[in-house]
Structures are given as structure tokens and as C-alpha cells.
Residue, then its C-alpha position, 0 to 999 in steps of 0.5 A: x608624398x613629398x608634402x606628407x614627408x615635409x609635414x611629418x618632419x615639421x611635426x617631429x621638429x615641433x614635438x622635439x622642440x617641445x620636449x627639449x624645452x620643457x622641464x618634464x621633457x628634459x627630465x625624461x631625456x636625461x633619465x634615459x641618458x643616465x640609465x643608458x650610461x649605466x647600462x653601457x658601463x655594465x655592457x663592457x664587462x658583460x661582453x668581456x666575461x662572455x667572450x672569456x667563457x666562450x674561449x674557455x668552452x672551446x678550450x675545454x672541448x678541445x682538451x676533452x677531444x684530445x684526452x683519449x689520445x694522450x694515453x698510450x696504446x689508445x687504439x684510436x685512429x687518426x681519422x677519429x682524432x680529426x673528427x673529434x677535433x673538428x666537432x670541438x671547433x679546433x683546427x689544431x691542439x698543441x700539448x707542450x710537455x717538458x720533453x716533447x711537444x705533441x700536436x693534434x690536427x684536424x682535417x684543416x691546416x692553419x695558414x697563419x695565426x692572427x691573434x694570440x690570447x693567453x688565458x693564463x694572464x687574463x683579467x677583467x680589463x684584458x677580457x673586456x679588450x679581447x671581447x670588444x676586439x672580437x666584436x668589432x674586428x673579429x669573424x675571419x681571424x685564426x686564434x691561438x689560445x693558450x690556457x692552463x690544462x689538467x692533463x697530466x704531464x702537460x704544461x699548458x694546452x694551446x688551441x688553434x681555432x677559427x673565430x667565426x663561430x665565437x664572433x657570431x655567438x658574441x655578436x648575438x649576445x651583445x645585441x641581446x644585452x643592448x636590447x635588454x639595457x635599452x628596455x631597462x633604461x626605458x622602463x627605469x626612465x619612465x618610472x623615475x620620470x613618473x615619480x619625479x613628475x608627480x612629486x616635482x614637475x606637476x606641482x611646479x607647473x601648477x605654481x607656474x600657472x598660478x604665477x602667470x594667472x596672477x600676473x594677468x590680473x594681480x588685483x583679483x583676490x581669487x587668483x592668489x594661490x592656495x598653498x597645499x599642506x605639503x611640508x617639503x620645499x614645494x610646500x614652502x614655495x607654495x606658501x611663500x608664493x601665496x604670501x607674496x601674492x597676498x602682499x602684492x594684492x594688499x599693496x596694490x589696493x593700498x596704492x589705489x586707496x592712496x591714489x583716491x585719498x591723494x585726489x581728495x586731499x589735493x582738493x582739500x589742500x587747494x581750498x585750505x591753502x586759499x583759507x590759509x592765505x586769508x589767515x596770513x593776510x589777517x596775521x600780517x595786520x595783527x603784527x601792526x597791533x601795539x598790544x604787548x600780548x599780540x606782539x608776543x604771540x603774533x610771530x608764532x602765529x605767523x610762523x605757524x601759518x607760514x608752515x601750514x601754507x608751505x605744508x599745503x603747497x608741498x602736499x599738493x606737489x606730493x599728490x602730483x608726485x612733484x615733491x621737490x628735491x631737498x634744497x640743502x644748505x648748512x643750517x643750525x639744528x637747534x632752532x628747527x628742533x625747538x620749533x618742531x617740539x613746540x608745534x608738535x606738543x602744543x596743547x599737550x600739557x602732560x608731555x614735557x619737551x627736552x631739547x638737548x641739541x647743542x646750539x653749535x651743531x649745523x646740519x646739511x639739510x633742507x630746513x623745511x623738510x627737516x622740520x617736517x621730519x622732526x615734527x612728524x616723529x615728535x607728534x607721533x610720540x606726543x600723541x602716544x604720551x598724551x594720556x599718561x604723560x611723559x618726556x620727549x627728548x631730542x639729541x643730536x651728534x655730528x659724525x664724520x660724514x653727517x648728523x644723527x638726531x635721536x628722538x626718544x620718549x619714556x612711554x610704554x613702547x610700540x607693540x611688536x605687531x606694529x613694528x613690522x609695518x611701522x613705516x607703511x602708510x596707514x599701517x604703522x599707527x597705534x592710535x584710534x583715528x591715526x592716519x599712520x602717515x607721519x613716519x612714512x612721510x618722515x622716512x621718505x623725506x630723510x631718504x630724499x636726503x640720502x639718509x633714513x629714519x630707523x627704530x633704534x629701540x622700543x620696549x617698556x622703558x620707551x621708544x627711540x628713533x634715529x634720523x640720519x642725514x649724511x652730508x653732501x659729497x664734495 
């Protein structure tokens, strides 16, 4: 028996913990609690009013019992008067008049008065206090009740009675009210709970299960939640959750493709670096030539090969997540901008470079990485203008704590559907065959400096990007 009792207590504790910690269980308990509070607020006035009605009934019965004796020459015996008062539930009735005070007694003589209640001054608050006082402390007290009367010539009627019967009736009424309140609370709580469960809790549980299911395998497209057609907040949450899961799914697949591409690029770049090293040796030999054309073009060739070797090396590092942090120093911006324009627009005769960078501006940056930032942005603009032609301008301005570089073109602008994912790898390209990596790489390098690359404008008059490179803190 003791083991069964312990097992029962254990199961009750587990069930209570489940109810107390679940949203639906808390909702049910709170609904019952609030309904009980409302019924409790109704209970006190109900008890007070019922207690007042009991007193009024006893006073009225006592008044009727003594009414025949108030007439002269009534011819009724004292024994009949006592019997009438006893049947009315009164011990004694006092009838004060202006010139005298009449007393009508039953067979019982009161020993003392415990409580005096004046019904002429009673109100709702007083009735509630008297009712709860009778319910909690009554049963063996003698009451002195004063009430207004309709008997001619009498100022009031005073009834002395035993509280036992009143207490019993009030107690029975209170239990009935409590039972009714409990039943109403349970029914109301169940109805409210069922409604809220169907409208809120069950959809929230479905959303929660969908989130947990998706978390276990976010690369499974079948686990993405299918939004319902609801137009309320639950429907909005479902649609937003579905969109977020779809974005995560796309991002994970994109990362997987990037990883695979990174492996392939790393192999290509490794071989390309070896080829470029051989080309670098050949260019060194060309530098020894006395031909004027070779002497004029060789430095540019050497510089291009050096940049290609550096790019291949950095790409390998990037593929191994080893992109080195910027090696920053104060450098002149104009030569870097000129070189980026020349390298990016080489072979694009219809695109006119406009280098408007002041020769005195210096920037606190890694020169190689800054070159790559400008190269990628200008190259993108050049590819966009390659067919129709146009102008690409580079401007720069020193601010209080950094440098802003604006790269603008006078093309037809970037389509609005591309702007939202402009800086996402493989997504922000408008050209057939474009990789969509240029702006993503440029932004990564700028953010490594503590800055950023942003799109200032793009409309029918052209496109303008801004590269912000803040100075290092002292």
C-alpha cells in the first residue's frame, strides 16, 4: 500500500509539473483562477444581500406576530402571543412609541445581547460585513435587530432573536453559491481554454514542432514549414518562419557550393601560382631588353604578374580561411586608384576612366587589399558599361576619422531585384556568366579594415558606390 501511495504521488507530481510547465496547462490554470476571482467578487455581495433578506424576513414575521396585540381590546391571551413569537423565530419584540415602550416576550428570556444590527442605516458594504461576520463567527449569538416598521404610532421595531437558524440558512446558501461558482469557473475555463487552444496554443505547438524538426536537419527542404492561409499574427509568424527557414536552407546550400568551389579554386590557384611564377621569371628577363617598347611595357607586365601572384596566394589563404588581417599603413591613394582603373578597364575602349583623386590624399589601409577593393568595384562597373560605353569616375575625400572613396558610373543602373542581394556571393550579378563575387569580396576586405562598401544610389542616371575606410584608433 505504501508503495502504491508513493507511486501515485510520483505520478501526480509528474502530471502537475507537465501542466505547470506547458503553455496549455498554464492557460487552463490561469483561466480557472481568474474565473474563481470573479466569482469571489460576486460571492461577498451575494452573501451580504442574502443575510439582509433573512433578517428582513425574521423582522417581518415578528412584526406580523405582534400586530394583533397592538390593537386595543384584542382579546388574545399571553400564551398565544408567546406562541406566535416563537413561531416567528423571535425571543422578544420591542415596539418603542413616543410615550411608551411595549415589550412582547416569548417563553424564552434573553440573557444578553451579543450583536446589534441596525437595518435602518445598512448599505451594501455593511451588509457584506454583517453577512461574513455571521458566516464565520455566528451560530450561537443573540442578535438585536433594529428595523423600520409600518405599525402606526411606532418609531421602529426591535427584534431579539437567536442567530442559529440564520447561520444555518446562510451557511447552506454560501456553500451553494461556492459550488455554483466553482462549476461556472470550470465550465468557463474549459470553454475559454478550448477556444484559445484551438486558436493559439495548437498553432503555436505546430510552429514549435516545425522549428525543432527543421533544426534537426536544416538541409532537408521537406522540413520547411508550409504556411497556412491565416491572416492573423499566427499566420504572419508561420509565413515569416517559412521564409526564414527557406533563407537558412538556401544559405546552407550556398555555403556547401562555396566550399566545393573553394576546394576546386584552391587547386586551380595552386597550379596558376606555379605558372605565374614562371611568367614572373620570364618578365624579369624581358626587363633586361634594350627595346624601347619592351622597356615601356615591361614594368606594367611585371606589376600585373606580381598582382596576379599575390591574388593567387591570397585566394589560397582565403580558401583555407586564412585571409591575413590588413597590414595597414599610410599610403597615397592616387597611384592605387590609377592602377585599379587601368587594370580593370584594360581592353574596354568604350569605357572612359576619370581619376579625380587628389594626389595629396593618404589613406590608412593595406595597399594590396585596397587595390583589390577598387579593382573589383571598377571591374564590375566596366563590365556593365562594356557594350554601351560610359565613364567611371573615382573621387575621394578625407573625413575627420577616415577616408571615403566614391566610385560612380553613368550607366543605366542596377535592377531593383538585384539590389537586395547585391553583396551576396553568386547572387549580386547582372551579367551572364558573372560570378557575383566581386562586391562580396570588396565588402569583406573593407569590413576587415573596420569600414564598409555601400550602394549610395542606382537609377537611370548611373550607379555610385562608397568605400569607407576609417583610420586606426590611437
